[in-house]
N, C-alpha and C positions, 0 to 999 in steps of 0.2 A: 505494499500499500503506499502510495507516495506521502510524502509530509503534507501536502495539502490536504489531502483525504483524512488522514491522521488528525489535523487541527478539526476538520469539520464533523469527525466522527467523535471528538471529545468536546466539541460545542454541543452537539446534540445530546450527549450525556449529561453534560452540566444543565442544560436545560431541562431535561427529564428530571434531574434532582432537584431544581429549584421549583419545579411544578410540583413536586410531592411534598417540598417542606411548605409551600404555600398554604398547600391544601391541608396539612397537619397544623399550620400557624392558626387557619380558619376555624378548624375543628376545636382546637384549643381556646380559641378566643370565644367562640359561641358558649364552650364550657366555663367561660370566665376565669380560665386557668392563664392568666396574663403572662407570667413569667414563662412559662412553656410555648406560649404563642409569639412573645418576642424573640425567643430564643431559635425557634424555626423560621421567622421572619429574617433573622439575622442571617442564618444558613443559607435561606434561600437567595438572599442578595448575595451573599459570597459567590453561590453558583452561577447567579446571573453575571456577575462580573467575569468570572472565568470564562463562561460560554462568550462573552463579549471579545475577550482578549483572543480566544482562539478564533473566533470567527474573523478578526482583525489579521491575525498572523496568516491564516489560511487565504484571504484575499490578496494579501502582500505578496505570498508564494504564488498564488495564481496568476497575478500580473507579471511577476518575474518570468513565469513559464511562458507566458503568452509572448512577451517581449523577447525572450531567448528563441523562440520557435519562429519568428516572425522570419521571412526571407528577406535578404537584404534588399531585393529590388522592391521591396513593400516598404522598407524603411526610409529609401533615398530617392528622391524624385528620378524620373528617367530624362536624359537631356537629349532633346532632338538636334541633330547636327543638319546644318543648312545644306541644301544640294546645290 
């Protein structure tokens, strides 16, 4: 698996963990267990931040891959010679 896809995979994992922790926070909040709710909200925020970092890194790597795979003809304009 390429580094780009590893980052996308990790981002998806962190999003899933964040969603789970937000659900737990909601459950504890409804039960008026505010300390547990705050703890899970804190964990969810951390997973969201990690997901964003992995998405950013994946996007950067993807852009680098696209730039390196572009042919020189695409990157430089073609000069037309006068006949």
